[in-house]
N, C-alpha and C positions, 0 to 999 in steps of 0.2 A: 539372538542378537538383533538389536533394532538399527535400522538404516534410515538416516535422515538425508534427504535431498531438498535444496532450496529451489523453488520454481521461479524463473526469471524469463521476462520477455526481452527482445532486442529491438529498439532500445529500452532500457529499463528506466522509466521516469522516476521511480522511486529510490534509486541508488544513491543520489545525494543525500537522502534523509534517513538512510540505513533502515528502511522499512522492507521487510520481506513480503513478496506478493503471496506466497503460500509455501508450505513445507509438506513434502511427501514423506510418510513414515509407515512402514509395513502395510502398504496397500491402501493407506487412507491418505486424504489430502486435507490439510489444516489451513484455512484462509484467515486473514485478518480483516478488521474492519476498513472502510474506505477512508482515505486520507483526503484533506481538502487542498488538493494540489490543482492549481489552474492549468490552462491550456499552455501557458508559457513555462510550465514546470516549477513554477514557485508556489510555496504555501500561501494560501489566501487568508486574510483577516487575522493575522497573528495577534493573539490576545483578545479576539472578538468571537465568542462562541457562536452566536447566531450567524455570522458570515461564513465561519468554518462549517457549520452544520449544513447551510444552504449549499455550499460548494460540494460537500460530501454526497449530498443527495442528488446533486446535478451529475456528479461523476458516476 
């Protein structure tokens, strides 16, 4: 039987965007890519790939 657990921090800055920080499953941890979320918790550069990529790398 596979057991899945969502990894979250408190506060969870990704919660409004329904983005999972990571998932634990059977002793493994699966992480997703970095989101272009600014220090204010908002998505940066909506519709602008270059701005989002820059913010993701800064994060």
